[in-house]
C-alpha positions in Angstrom: 2.3 18.9 2.9 1.2 15.4 2.0 2.9 12.4 3.3 4.4 11.3 0.0 5.9 14.8 -0.5 7.6 14.5 3.0 9.0 11.1 2.0 10.2 12.4 -1.4 11.9 15.3 0.5 13.6 12.8 2.8 11.7 13.9 5.9 10.8 10.4 7.1 10.2 11.5 10.7 7.7 14.1 9.4 5.9 11.4 7.4 5.7 9.1 10.4 4.5 12.1 12.6 1.5 12.5 10.3 0.4 8.9 11.2 1.1 9.6 14.9 -1.0 12.8 14.7 -3.9 10.8 13.1 -3.8 8.1 15.9 -3.7 10.7 18.6 -6.6 12.6 17.0 -8.6 9.4 17.0 -7.6 7.8 20.3 -6.1 10.6 22.4 -3.2 9.5 24.6 -4.2 5.8 24.8 -1.2 4.7 22.6 1.3 7.2 23.8 3.4 4.4 25.4 3.7 2.5 22.1 4.4 5.8 20.2 7.2 6.7 22.6 8.6 3.2 22.2 8.5 3.6 18.4 10.4 6.9 18.5 13.0 5.4 20.8 13.6 2.5 18.5 15.6 2.7 15.3 13.5 3.2 12.2 14.7 1.2 9.3 14.6 2.7 5.8 15.3 0.4 3.0 14.9 0.5 -0.8 11.6 -0.3 -2.4 11.9 -0.3 -6.2 13.1 3.2 -7.0 12.0 4.8 -3.8 12.4 4.5 0.0 10.2 2.4 2.2 9.8 3.0 5.9 9.5 -0.2 8.0 6.8 0.3 10.6 7.7 -1.5 13.8 5.0 -4.2 14.3 2.6 -3.3 17.1 3.9 -4.5 20.5 6.8 -6.0 18.7 5.0 -9.4 18.4 6.1 -12.1 16.1 3.7 -12.9 13.3 3.4 -16.4 14.5 1.9 -15.1 17.8 -0.9 -13.2 16.1 -4.3 -14.8 16.0 -5.6 -15.0 12.5 -8.9 -16.2 11.3 -9.1 -18.8 8.5 -11.2 -16.3 6.7 -8.6 -13.5 7.1 -9.0 -12.3 3.5 -12.7 -11.6 4.2 -12.0 -10.1 7.6 -9.3 -7.7 6.5 -11.6 -6.3 3.8 -14.3 -5.9 6.5 -12.0 -4.3 9.0 -10.5 -2.0 6.3 -13.7 -0.1 6.3 -12.3 2.0 9.1 -14.6 4.2 11.2 -14.2 7.9 10.3 -14.1 10.8 12.7 -17.5 12.1 11.5 -19.2 8.8 12.2 -21.7 9.5 15.0 -23.3 6.0 14.9 -20.5 3.5 15.4 -19.5 3.1 19.1 -15.9 4.2 19.8 -15.0 0.7 21.1 -16.0 -0.8 17.7 -13.9 1.8 15.9 -10.9 1.0 18.0 -11.4 -2.8 17.7 -11.6 -2.5 13.9 -8.4 -0.4 13.7 -6.5 -2.7 16.0 -7.7 -5.9 14.2 -6.8 -4.5 10.8 -3.2 -3.7 11.8 -3.0 -7.2 13.5 -4.2 -8.9 10.3 -1.8 -6.9 8.1 1.1 -7.7 10.4 0.3 -11.4 10.1 0.8 -11.5 6.4 3.9 -13.5 5.4 3.8 -13.1 1.6 2.9 -16.8 1.1 -0.8 -16.1 0.6 -0.6 -15.8 -3.2 -2.3 -13.3 -5.5 -5.6 -13.8 -3.6 -3.9 -12.3 -0.5 -2.7 -9.3 -2.5 -6.2 -8.8 -3.9 -7.7 -8.9 -0.4 -5.3 -6.2 0.9 -6.0 -4.0 -2.1 -9.7 -4.4 -1.6 -9.4 -3.4 2.0 -8.3 0.2 1.3 -11.9 1.5 1.7 -11.5 4.4 4.1 -10.7 8.0 3.1 -8.8 8.4 6.4 -6.9 5.4 7.7 -5.2 7.0 10.8 -2.0 5.2 10.0 -3.5 1.7 9.7 -2.9 1.2 6.0 0.9 1.6 6.5 0.9 -1.9 7.9 -0.9 -3.2 4.7 1.5 -1.4 2.4 4.4 -3.1 4.2 2.6 -6.4 3.8 2.4 -6.0 0.1 6.2 -5.7 0.0 6.4 -9.2 1.4 4.8 -10.9 -1.6 6.8 -12.3 -4.5 6.8 -9.8 -7.3 4.8 -12.0 -9.7 2.1 -12.5 -7.1 2.0 -8.8 -6.4 1.4 -8.0 -10.0 -1.2 -10.7 -10.5 -3.0 -9.9 -7.3 -3.4 -6.2 -8.1 -4.8 -7.1 -11.5 -7.2 -9.6 -9.9 -8.5 -6.7 -7.7 -9.0 -4.4 -10.7 -12.7 -3.7 -10.0 -12.0 -3.0 -6.4 -9.1 -0.7 -7.4 -11.6 1.4 -9.2 -13.9 1.8 -6.3 -11.5 2.6 -3.4 -10.5 6.3 -2.7 -8.1 7.8 -5.2 -5.3 8.0 -2.6 -5.7 4.3 -2.0 -5.5 3.4 -5.7 -2.6 5.8 -6.3 -0.6 4.3 -3.5 -1.2 0.7 -4.7 -0.2 1.6 -8.3 2.9 3.4 -7.0 4.0 0.4 -5.0 3.4 -1.8 -8.1 5.3 0.5 -10.4 8.3 0.7 -8.0 8.3 -3.1 -7.4 10.3 -3.8 -10.6 9.8 -5.4 -14.0 8.6 -8.8 -12.7 5.7 -7.3 -10.9 4.9 -4.9 -13.7 5.0 -7.6 -16.4 2.8 -9.9 -14.3 0.2 -7.0 -13.9 0.3 -6.0 -17.5 -0.1 -9.6 -18.7 -3.0 -10.4 -16.3 -4.8 -7.2 -17.3 -5.0 -8.5 -20.9 -7.5 -11.1 -19.8 -9.6 -8.7 -17.7 -13.0 -7.5 -18.9 -12.4 -4.9 -21.7 -14.5 -2.2 -19.9 -12.6 -2.7 -16.6 -9.3 -2.6 -18.5 -10.2 0.8 -20.1 -11.2 2.2 -16.7 -7.9 1.0 -15.1 -6.0 2.6 -18.0 -7.8 5.9 -17.3 -7.1 5.5 -13.6 -3.4 5.0 -14.4 -3.4 8.1 -16.6 -5.1 10.1 -14.0 -2.5 9.3 -11.4 0.3 10.0 -13.9 -1.1 13.5 -14.3 -1.5 13.9 -10.6 0.8 13.1 -7.6 1.2 9.4 -7.3 2.6 8.4 -10.7 3.7 11.9 -11.8 7.5 11.3 -11.5 9.3 10.2 -14.6 10.6 6.9 -13.2 7.0 5.6 -12.7 5.3 7.2 -15.7 4.5 5.1 -18.7 5.3 1.9 -16.9 1.9 0.3 -16.3 -0.3 -1.0 -19.1 2.3 -0.4 -21.8 1.9 -0.2 -24.7 -1.4 1.6 -24.5 -3.6 1.2 -27.5 
């Protein structure tokens, strides 16, 4: 069962366990202490648009102000988002671990004040087919942006949205559709000034996700890029 189906069914612990399983498959028992601490801490579930959102407890419970962030964090998060996959026999394990850790660290540092460019950078970072739980931090980061910035930023990353894996684009569009009318209106308005060819491709991507899992529920269908002509 896919993670979204577990969340839709109300099995939030099962959804989190999928991320835990991914981390353990990648790093063995290295993070067992942090995982145990997570399970022992209360998990907050709060509304996000029309659906639930699970708050991931920040790694090591650090305050965002304590996290070292490069002045070029938008470039760095895109680079680190290209997470090393299990079948990669070239990249050293230490580099795979460094990239995963740094990606989560950067996502945790986002305050929501970074503007549409920050949203676009996060969207562009969803490059990997398997994220081993790292992208959950970035999804939570998107929730911290003002709704208008969220919609504008997703539109600004339209070309990148077309190139990332389908699960990545579907998740972004679901977050956007559930974020409410301000975010949706900002996205729809910004898309009007996008290159016509890209706009057509985004419309086709939205329609694809409406026919598949991510935007298949009635509450998020026929929300984005309306009216469609």
